[in-house]
Backbone as a printed PyTorch tensor [residue, N CA C, xyz], in Angstrom:
tensor([[[126.0650, 122.0730,  70.3900],
         [125.4540, 123.3420,  70.0480],
         [124.2510, 123.6250,  70.9490]],

        [[123.4480, 122.5790,  71.2490],
         [122.2890, 122.7760,  72.1190],
         [122.7070, 123.2090,  73.5130]],

        [[123.8230, 122.6520,  74.0290],
         [124.2950, 123.0190,  75.3610],
         [124.6200, 124.5040,  75.4260]],

        [[125.1830, 125.0510,  74.3540],
         [125.5090, 126.4740,  74.3230],
         [124.2420, 127.3050,  74.3540]],

        [[123.1940, 126.8650,  73.6680],
         [121.9270, 127.5960,  73.6390],
         [121.1910, 127.5050,  74.9690]],

        [[121.3210, 126.4020,  75.6690],
         [120.6230, 126.2060,  76.9380],
         [121.3070, 126.9490,  78.0790]],

        [[122.6230, 127.0850,  78.0480],
         [123.3700, 127.7220,  79.1340],
         [122.8450, 129.1170,  79.4790]],

        [[122.5980, 130.0120,  78.4940],
         [122.0600, 131.3250,  78.8660],
         [120.6870, 131.2410,  79.5220]],

        [[119.8730, 130.2750,  79.1300],
         [118.5570, 130.1200,  79.7480],
         [118.6790, 129.6980,  81.1990]],

        [[119.6140, 128.7870,  81.4940],
         [119.8290, 128.3610,  82.8790],
         [120.3510, 129.5210,  83.7210]],

        [[121.2510, 130.3320,  83.1590],
         [121.7550, 131.5000,  83.8690],
         [120.6180, 132.4800,  84.1590]],

        [[119.7670, 132.7200,  83.1820],
         [118.6340, 133.6210,  83.3600],
         [117.7010, 133.0930,  84.4530]],

        [[117.4120, 131.7860,  84.4250],
         [116.5480, 131.1930,  85.4550],
         [117.1440, 131.4020,  86.8380]],

        [[118.4510, 131.1720,  86.9750],
         [119.1140, 131.3260,  88.2690],
         [119.0290, 132.7640,  88.7600]],

        [[119.2600, 133.7190,  87.8660],
         [119.1830, 135.1280,  88.2520],
         [117.7800, 135.5080,  88.6980]],

        [[116.7650, 135.0600,  87.9530],
         [115.3780, 135.3630,  88.3110],
         [115.0070, 134.6760,  89.6170]],

        [[115.3930, 133.4030,  89.7710],
         [115.0540, 132.6450,  90.9780],
         [115.6910, 133.2630,  92.2190]],

        [[116.8750, 133.8690,  92.0760],
         [117.5820, 134.4270,  93.2260],
         [117.2390, 135.8840,  93.5100]],

        [[116.4530, 136.5160,  92.6490],
         [116.0650, 137.9090,  92.8790],
         [115.2560, 137.9950,  94.1730]],

        [[115.6350, 138.9010,  95.0420],
         [114.9020, 139.0910,  96.2900],
         [115.2430, 138.1160,  97.3890]],

        [[116.2070, 137.2400,  97.1830],
         [116.6020, 136.3070,  98.2380],
         [117.6210, 136.9630,  99.1470]],

        [[117.6110, 136.5500, 100.4190],
         [118.5660, 137.0930, 101.3820],
         [119.1380, 135.9600, 102.2180]],

        [[120.2980, 136.2030, 102.7930],
         [120.9150, 135.2130, 103.6730],
         [119.9950, 134.9340, 104.8490]],

        [[119.8630, 133.6510, 105.1880],
         [119.0420, 133.2610, 106.3300],
         [119.8370, 132.3160, 107.2220]],

        [[119.4960, 132.3400, 108.5000],
         [120.1270, 131.4300, 109.4390],
         [119.5970, 130.0190, 109.2480]],

        [[120.4620, 129.0560, 109.4360],
         [120.0760, 127.6510, 109.2980],
         [120.9910, 126.8130, 110.1660]],

        [[120.5540, 125.6020, 110.3990],
         [121.3530, 124.6400, 111.1570],
         [121.4170, 123.3460, 110.3570]],

        [[122.5760, 122.7170, 110.3760],
         [122.7380, 121.4120, 109.7270],
         [122.1370, 120.3580, 110.6550]],

        [[121.3870, 119.4370, 110.0590],
         [120.7540, 118.3730, 110.8140],
         [121.3730, 117.0240, 110.4860]],

        [[120.5650, 115.9800, 110.5420],
         [121.0740, 114.6380, 110.2600],
         [121.7110, 114.5620, 108.8750]],

        [[122.7800, 113.8060, 108.7960],
         [123.4490, 113.5770, 107.5240],
         [124.1460, 112.2290, 107.5680]],

        [[124.2550, 111.6130, 106.4190],
         [124.9270, 110.3280, 106.3220],
         [125.3900, 110.1460, 104.8880]],

        [[126.6340, 109.6650, 104.7250],
         [127.2190, 109.4990, 103.4010],
         [127.9880, 108.1880, 103.3230]],

        [[128.1300, 107.6880, 102.1200],
         [129.0140, 106.5570, 101.8710],
         [130.4530, 107.0530, 101.9740]],

        [[131.3880, 106.1300, 102.2020],
         [132.8000, 106.5030, 102.3320],
         [133.2520, 107.3160, 101.1300]],

        [[133.8720, 108.4440, 101.4000],
         [134.4180, 109.3010, 100.3530],
         [133.4630, 110.3540,  99.8330]],

        [[132.1750, 110.2570, 100.1440],
         [131.1840, 111.2280,  99.6740],
         [130.9210, 112.2760, 100.7570]],

        [[130.5650, 113.4840, 100.3430],
         [130.1550, 114.5130, 101.2890],
         [129.4190, 115.6280, 100.5570]],

        [[128.5870, 116.3230, 101.2930],
         [127.9270, 117.5460, 100.8390],
         [128.0960, 118.5430, 101.9720]],

        [[128.6660, 119.7000, 101.6560],
         [128.8670, 120.7690, 102.6380],
         [128.0510, 121.9760, 102.2000]],

        [[127.0930, 122.3760, 103.0130],
         [126.2950, 123.5680, 102.7290],
         [127.0620, 124.7730, 103.2460]],

        [[127.2950, 125.7400, 102.3680],
         [128.0610, 126.9330, 102.7150],
         [127.1800, 128.1640, 102.8790]],

        [[126.0250, 128.1950, 102.1870],
         [125.1810, 129.3790, 102.2060],
         [123.7370, 128.9950, 101.8980]],

        [[122.8170, 129.6010, 102.6270],
         [121.3900, 129.4240, 102.3590],
         [120.7730, 130.8110, 102.2340]],

        [[120.0960, 131.0170, 101.1150],
         [119.3530, 132.2620, 100.8850],
         [117.9000, 131.8880, 100.6810]],

        [[117.0090, 132.7710, 101.1080],
         [115.5820, 132.4830, 100.9580],
         [114.8120, 133.7890, 100.8450]],

        [[113.5820, 133.6610, 100.3700],
         [112.7300, 134.8320, 100.2370],
         [112.2010, 135.2900, 101.5890]],

        [[112.2970, 134.4530, 102.6210],
         [112.0530, 134.8550, 104.0100],
         [112.7940, 133.8660, 104.8950]],

        [[112.9210, 134.1790, 106.1590],
         [113.6740, 133.3050, 107.0590],
         [112.8340, 132.1930, 107.6620]],

        [[111.5750, 132.0970, 107.2780],
         [110.6910, 131.1340, 107.9340],
         [110.5650, 129.8020, 107.1980]],

        [[111.0770, 129.6970, 105.9750],
         [110.9760, 128.4600, 105.1770],
         [109.5310, 127.9870, 105.0800]],

        [[108.6220, 128.8910, 104.7490],
         [107.2010, 128.5660, 104.6320],
         [106.8650, 128.0820, 103.2250]],

        [[105.7200, 127.4270, 103.1060],
         [105.2140, 127.0410, 101.7940],
         [105.0970, 128.3010, 100.9460]],

        [[105.5680, 128.2120,  99.7120],
         [105.5570, 129.3430,  98.7940],
         [106.8730, 130.0920,  98.7430]],

        [[107.7300, 129.8820,  99.7380],
         [109.0280, 130.5560,  99.7640],
         [110.0100, 129.8560,  98.8360]],

        [[110.9860, 130.6110,  98.3390],
         [112.0670, 130.0700,  97.5160],
         [113.3210, 129.9860,  98.3690]],

        [[114.0390, 128.8680,  98.2670],
         [115.2770, 128.6480,  99.0110],
         [116.3700, 128.2760,  98.0190]],

        [[117.5110, 128.9320,  98.1270],
         [118.6830, 128.6050,  97.3120],
         [119.8170, 128.2120,  98.2380]],

        [[120.4650, 127.0990,  97.9280],
         [121.5620, 126.5670,  98.7340],
         [122.8070, 126.4960,  97.8620]],

        [[123.9240, 126.9650,  98.4210],
         [125.2180, 126.8480,  97.7410],
         [126.1500, 126.0500,  98.6320]],

        [[127.0100, 125.2620,  97.9840],
         [127.9560, 124.4890,  98.7610],
         [128.9190, 123.7300,  97.8890]],

        [[129.5710, 122.7620,  98.5020],
         [130.5380, 121.9220,  97.8040],
         [130.1760, 120.4580,  98.0250]],

        [[130.6770, 119.6230,  97.1330],
         [130.4430, 118.1880,  97.2630],
         [131.7080, 117.4230,  96.9140]],

        [[131.7880, 116.2270,  97.4330],
         [132.7670, 115.2330,  97.0170],
         [131.9910, 113.9680,  96.7190]],

        [[132.1570, 113.4330,  95.5160],
         [131.5030, 112.1970,  95.1040],
         [132.5760, 111.1840,  94.7420]],

        [[132.6700, 110.1200,  95.5040],
         [133.6540, 109.0610,  95.2470],
         [132.9980, 107.6930,  95.0510]],

        [[131.7890, 107.5000,  95.5450],
         [131.1630, 106.1760,  95.5410],
         [130.4990, 105.8050,  94.2150]],

        [[130.2970, 106.7730,  93.3270],
         [129.6500, 106.5450,  92.0380],
         [130.3920, 107.3390,  90.9660]],

        [[130.3460, 106.8730,  89.7120],
         [131.0050, 107.6300,  88.6400],
         [130.2840, 108.9450,  88.3150]],

        [[128.9970, 108.9940,  88.5760],
         [128.2150, 110.2120,  88.3710],
         [126.9610, 110.1230,  89.2280]],

        [[126.2640, 111.2330,  89.3510],
         [125.0680, 111.2790,  90.1990],
         [124.3170, 112.5660,  89.8990]],

        [[123.1820, 112.7060,  90.5580],
         [122.4680, 113.9770,  90.5990],
         [122.5090, 114.4410,  92.0370]],

        [[122.7850, 115.7190,  92.2180],
         [122.6900, 116.3170,  93.5440],
         [121.4370, 117.1840,  93.4950]],

        [[120.5570, 117.0030,  94.4680],
         [119.2260, 117.6140,  94.4120],
         [118.8260, 118.1970,  95.7530]],

        [[117.9550, 119.1980,  95.7050],
         [117.3270, 119.7330,  96.9050],
         [115.8560, 119.3520,  96.8710]],

        [[115.3760, 118.7900,  97.9630],
         [113.9870, 118.3700,  98.0830],
         [113.4760, 118.6700,  99.4830]],

        [[112.1720, 118.5180,  99.6520],
         [111.5210, 118.5620, 100.9590],
         [110.9940, 117.1640, 101.2360]],

        [[111.4450, 116.5400, 102.3260],
         [110.8250, 115.3030, 102.7770],
         [109.4850, 115.7170, 103.3680]],

        [[108.4210, 115.3440, 102.6830],
         [107.0860, 115.8160, 103.0400],
         [106.5630, 115.1560, 104.3130]],

        [[105.9300, 115.9660, 105.1470],
         [105.2500, 115.4380, 106.3210],
         [103.7520, 115.3630, 106.0830]],

        [[103.2790, 116.0120, 105.0330],
         [101.8800, 115.9560, 104.6210],
         [101.8410, 116.0160, 103.1080]],

        [[100.7990, 115.4760, 102.5210],
         [100.6630, 115.5340, 101.0730],
         [100.8460, 114.1800, 100.4360]],

        [[100.9490, 114.1940,  99.1190],
         [100.9870, 112.9490,  98.3460],
         [102.3950, 112.4030,  98.1350]],

        [[103.3890, 113.0670,  98.6820],
         [104.7910, 112.6580,  98.5530],
         [105.2950, 112.7330,  97.1180]],

        [[104.5490, 113.3820,  96.2360],
         [104.9770, 113.5500,  94.8490],
         [105.1750, 115.0290,  94.5880]],

        [[106.1580, 115.3420,  93.7640],
         [106.4330, 116.7310,  93.4730],
         [107.1600, 116.8270,  92.1420]],

        [[106.7930, 117.8080,  91.3550],
         [107.4640, 118.0550,  90.0850],
         [108.8500, 118.6330,  90.3640]],

        [[109.8510, 118.1550,  89.6490],
         [111.2060, 118.6770,  89.7860],
         [111.3430, 119.8530,  88.8270]],

        [[111.6500, 121.0110,  89.3770],
         [111.7500, 122.2300,  88.5840],
         [113.2010, 122.5310,  88.2250]],

        [[113.4260, 123.3350,  87.1770],
         [114.8020, 123.7160,  86.8210],
         [115.5130, 124.3410,  88.0160]],

        [[116.7710, 124.0000,  88.1930],
         [117.5600, 124.5280,  89.2930],
         [117.4910, 123.6990,  90.5560]],

        [[116.6300, 122.6840,  90.5620],
         [116.4430, 121.8660,  91.7560],
         [117.4100, 120.6850,  91.8080]],

        [[118.0010, 120.3340,  90.6850],
         [118.9860, 119.2560,  90.6750],
         [120.0600, 119.5490,  89.6470]],

        [[121.1930, 118.8970,  89.8270],
         [122.3580, 119.1370,  89.0000],
         [123.0550, 117.8050,  88.7610]],

        [[123.3930, 117.5150,  87.5160],
         [124.1650, 116.3140,  87.2060],
         [125.6300, 116.5880,  87.5040]],

        [[126.2650, 115.6440,  88.2100],
         [127.6590, 115.8160,  88.6080],
         [128.4490, 114.5590,  88.2710]],

        [[129.7530, 114.6950,  88.2420],
         [130.6630, 113.5810,  87.9950],
         [131.4870, 113.3110,  89.2540]],

        [[132.0790, 112.1400,  89.3040],
         [132.9480, 111.7580,  90.4180],
         [134.0130, 112.8280,  90.6180]],

        [[134.2880, 113.1410,  91.8840],
         [135.2850, 114.1550,  92.2120],
         [134.6980, 115.2300,  93.1060]],

        [[135.3000, 116.3950,  93.0460],
         [134.8940, 117.5330,  93.8790],
         [134.2850, 118.6160,  93.0070]],

        [[133.3690, 119.3830,  93.5960],
         [132.7810, 120.4850,  92.8540],
         [131.9400, 121.3620,  93.7500]],

        [[131.3590, 122.3690,  93.1240],
         [130.4620, 123.2910,  93.8060],
         [129.0660, 123.1180,  93.2380]],

        [[128.0750, 123.4870,  94.0270],
         [126.6940, 123.4080,  93.5490],
         [125.9120, 124.6170,  94.0170]],

        [[124.8580, 124.8970,  93.2720],
         [123.8400, 125.8620,  93.6570],
         [122.5170, 125.2600,  93.2420]],

        [[121.6250, 125.0990,  94.1950],
         [120.3260, 124.4790,  93.9620],
         [119.2330, 125.3630,  94.5410]],

        [[118.0820, 125.4060,  93.8660],
         [116.9570, 126.2090,  94.3460],
         [115.6780, 125.3860,  94.3460]],

        [[114.8280, 125.6910,  95.3080],
         [113.5370, 125.0240,  95.4060],
         [112.4920, 126.0340,  95.8540]],

        [[111.3080, 125.8790,  95.3340],
         [110.1570, 126.6110,  95.8560],
         [109.4350, 125.6190,  96.7520]],

        [[109.2900, 125.9480,  98.0260],
         [108.6790, 125.0260,  98.9810],
         [107.1900, 124.9210,  98.6690]],

        [[106.7470, 123.7020,  98.3550],
         [105.3510, 123.4650,  98.0010],
         [104.6420, 122.5340,  98.9750]],

        [[105.3920, 122.0090,  99.9480],
         [104.8240, 121.0600, 100.9090],
         [105.4560, 121.3060, 102.2700]],

        [[104.7600, 120.9260, 103.3160],
         [105.3360, 120.9690, 104.6560],
         [106.3110, 119.8090, 104.7940]],

        [[107.4200, 120.0490, 105.4840],
         [108.3880, 118.9840, 105.6710],
         [109.7720, 119.5080, 105.9840]],

        [[110.7900, 118.7090, 105.6230],
         [112.1800, 118.9800, 105.9740],
         [113.0240, 119.1090, 104.7140]],

        [[113.8050, 120.1760, 104.6280],
         [114.6830, 120.4070, 103.4830],
         [115.9320, 119.5380, 103.5770]],

        [[116.3780, 119.0350, 102.4260],
         [117.6290, 118.2750, 102.3840],
         [118.2680, 118.3780, 101.0090]],

        [[119.5880, 118.2230, 100.9780],
         [120.3660, 118.1270,  99.7450],
         [120.9190, 116.7120,  99.7230]],

        [[120.6600, 115.9930,  98.6210],
         [120.9240, 114.5530,  98.5760],
         [121.4970, 114.1320,  97.2250]],

        [[122.3710, 113.1180,  97.2540],
         [122.8640, 112.4610,  96.0390],
         [121.8510, 111.4100,  95.6020]],

        [[121.5850, 111.3220,  94.2870],
         [120.7220, 110.2970,  93.6990],
         [121.4190, 109.6810,  92.4900]],

        [[121.1440, 108.3930,  92.2070],
         [121.6850, 107.7990,  90.9880],
         [121.1520, 108.5390,  89.7590]],

        [[121.9790, 108.6550,  88.7220],
         [121.5550, 109.3890,  87.5280],
         [120.4070, 108.7020,  86.8060]],

        [[120.2910, 107.3980,  86.9480],
         [119.2230, 106.6650,  86.2600],
         [117.9970, 106.4510,  87.1450]],

        [[117.9080, 107.1760,  88.2580],
         [116.7560, 107.0750,  89.1510],
         [117.0210, 106.1580,  90.3240]],

        [[116.1790, 106.2480,  91.3100],
         [116.3100, 105.4080,  92.4910],
         [116.4470, 106.2290,  93.7560]],

        [[116.6700, 105.5320,  94.8480],
         [116.7530, 106.1690,  96.1670],
         [118.0640, 106.9000,  96.3680]],

        [[118.0120, 107.9150,  97.2190],
         [119.2090, 108.6650,  97.5580],
         [120.2490, 107.7850,  98.2200]],

        [[121.5290, 108.1670,  98.0400],
         [122.5940, 107.3700,  98.6430],
         [123.5350, 108.2260,  99.4890]],

        [[123.0480, 109.3500,  99.9450],
         [123.8090, 110.2040, 100.8570],
         [123.2210, 111.5940, 100.8380]],

        [[123.1480, 112.2180, 102.0020],
         [122.5940, 113.5530, 102.0130],
         [122.6390, 114.2050, 103.3750]],

        [[122.1920, 115.4710, 103.3910],
         [122.2200, 116.2760, 104.6020],
         [120.9190, 117.0770, 104.7050]],

        [[120.3320, 117.0640, 105.8870],
         [119.1430, 117.8620, 106.1660],
         [119.5870, 119.1990, 106.7540]],

        [[118.7980, 120.2390, 106.5140],
         [119.0790, 121.5470, 107.0870],
         [117.7650, 122.2800, 107.3160]],

        [[117.7950, 123.2500, 108.2200],
         [116.5920, 124.0210, 108.5060],
         [116.7960, 124.8610, 109.7440]],

        [[115.7200, 125.2330, 110.3620],
         [115.7640, 126.0060, 111.5960],
         [116.1940, 125.0990, 112.7450]],

        [[116.7900, 125.6900, 113.7680],
         [117.3070, 124.9130, 114.9060],
         [116.2540, 123.9940, 115.5010]],

        [[115.0540, 124.5120, 115.6920],
         [113.9940, 123.7070, 116.3100],
         [113.6470, 122.5010, 115.4340]],

        [[113.6040, 122.7020, 114.1210],
         [113.3300, 121.5820, 113.2160],
         [114.4080, 120.5070, 113.3300]],

        [[115.6590, 120.9230, 113.2970],
         [116.7540, 119.9640, 113.3220],
         [116.8390, 119.2520, 114.6600]],

        [[116.4460, 119.9250, 115.7260],
         [116.3950, 119.2840, 117.0430],
         [115.3610, 118.1580, 117.0330]],

        [[114.2240, 118.4020, 116.3870],
         [113.1520, 117.4040, 116.3370],
         [113.5420, 116.1560, 115.5390]],

        [[114.4560, 116.2690, 114.5930],
         [114.8150, 115.1100, 113.7660],
         [116.2470, 114.6370, 114.0090]],

        [[116.8570, 115.0940, 115.0920],
         [118.2550, 114.7640, 115.3380],
         [118.5090, 113.2610, 115.4990]],

        [[117.4820, 112.4860, 115.7980],
         [117.6870, 111.0410, 115.9890],
         [117.4400, 110.2330, 114.7130]],

        [[117.1730, 110.8810, 113.6080],
         [117.0050, 110.1410, 112.3510],
         [118.3150, 109.4470, 112.0070]],

        [[118.2560, 108.1810, 111.6160],
         [119.4720, 107.4350, 111.2980],
         [119.8930, 107.5740, 109.8400]],

        [[118.9440, 107.7450, 108.9310],
         [119.2080, 107.8670, 107.4880],
         [119.8820, 106.6150, 106.9080]],

        [[119.6990, 105.4660, 107.5590],
         [120.3510, 104.2310, 107.1060],
         [119.9930, 103.8330, 105.6840]],

        [[118.8430, 104.2890, 105.1840],
         [118.4790, 103.9330, 103.8170],
         [119.5020, 104.4660, 102.8180]],

        [[120.2360, 105.5260, 103.1720],
         [121.2730, 106.0530, 102.2780],
         [122.3760, 105.0260, 102.0310]],

        [[122.5470, 104.1100, 102.9690],
         [123.5910, 103.0940, 102.8410],
         [123.0440, 101.7640, 102.3430]],

        [[121.7700, 101.7580, 101.9750],
         [121.1580, 100.5330, 101.4720],
         [120.7110,  99.5960, 102.5610]],

        [[120.7030, 100.0590, 103.8010],
         [120.2550,  99.2270, 104.9090],
         [118.7350,  99.2390, 104.9690]],

        [[118.1340,  98.1830, 105.4800],
         [116.6750,  98.1300, 105.5400],
         [116.1030,  99.2410, 106.4050]],

        [[114.9440,  99.6930, 106.0040],
         [114.2190, 100.7020, 106.7710],
         [113.3880, 100.0320, 107.8460]],

        [[113.0820, 100.7690, 108.9030],
         [112.1680, 100.2130, 109.9030],
         [110.8430,  99.8480, 109.2370]],

        [[110.1740,  98.8330, 109.7500],
         [108.9110,  98.3830, 109.1790],
         [107.9160,  99.5310, 109.0790]],

        [[107.2360,  99.6190, 107.9350],
         [106.2300, 100.6460, 107.7330],
         [106.7630, 101.9650, 107.2240]],

        [[108.0700, 102.0420, 106.9280],
         [108.6560, 103.2960, 106.4450],
         [109.1390, 103.1440, 105.0230]],

        [[109.0180, 104.2210, 104.2710],
         [109.6830, 104.3170, 102.9760],
         [110.7410, 105.3870, 103.1290]],

        [[111.6170, 105.5560, 102.1480],
         [112.6950, 106.5150, 102.3270],
         [112.2190, 107.9570, 102.3350]],

        [[110.9400, 108.1960, 102.0830],
         [110.4420, 109.5650, 102.1490],
         [109.4800, 109.7740, 103.3170]],

        [[109.4000, 108.8040, 104.2210],
         [108.5130, 108.9280, 105.3730],
         [109.3270, 109.2520, 106.6080]],

        [[109.1580, 110.4450, 107.1910],
         [109.9420, 110.7820, 108.3700],
         [109.5070, 109.9850, 109.5920]],

        [[110.4280, 109.8120, 110.5180],
         [110.1360, 109.1340, 111.7700],
         [109.1820, 109.9710, 112.6110]],

        [[109.3920, 111.2680, 112.6260],
         [108.5840, 112.1820, 113.4000],
         [108.0030, 113.1970, 112.4430]],

        [[106.9700, 113.8570, 112.8400],
         [106.3460, 114.8470, 111.9870],
         [106.4460, 116.2170, 112.6320]],

        [[107.0860, 117.1260, 111.9500],
         [107.1800, 118.5140, 112.4030],
         [106.9020, 119.3700, 111.1830]],

        [[106.0130, 120.3170, 111.3010],
         [105.5610, 121.0700, 110.1480],
         [106.3490, 122.3590, 109.9820]],

        [[106.6150, 122.7060, 108.7170],
         [107.0620, 124.0530, 108.3960],
         [105.8070, 124.9220, 108.4570]],

        [[105.8140, 126.1650, 108.7540],
         [107.0050, 126.9490, 109.0670],
         [107.3210, 126.9310, 110.5450]],

        [[108.5600, 127.2020, 110.8270],
         [109.0110, 127.4270, 112.1800],
         [109.8210, 128.6990, 112.1120]],

        [[109.3890, 129.7320, 112.7620],
         [109.9830, 131.0520, 112.5520],
         [111.2410, 131.3070, 113.3570]],

        [[111.4610, 130.6110, 114.4430],
         [112.6650, 130.8820, 115.2200],
         [113.8480, 130.1180, 114.6480]],

        [[115.0070, 130.6990, 114.7500],
         [116.2250, 130.0670, 114.1990],
         [116.7520, 129.0310, 115.1640]]])
């Protein structure tokens, strides 16, 4: 019964969050997945094309999850500045089950950094597959990221899974 009552609220949030958004150009950047998993971004809408702090970004796409019985698919910004902590807002993550499906995720950019859509364990922990996206110049700057932490491989010394190898700040206005 609670799920029925919550569904209209989630629909209302999505409609309000997407008001005033428009299609924006983007480029797919580094991505890495476990065998059988994938995330395909099909559409990016935003309140402006610059992906600046304060802007809202909505991503639609499809996923295949084979490596886990369930997961959360989430949109986040890998921060290049700040405390690396951020409140997760409604619409920013979605619980999914093994198999194929569609997703729509929204984020309000609150920190400088790189946007990504990533799989996470439902009970918490590090991401286990994901894809970065953004403006062409941003993706060019991070094209050498290995993302090995998604596969459980050790990170280079001095890095955590939220510390980028290089630092490039949003906004970048050219596509």
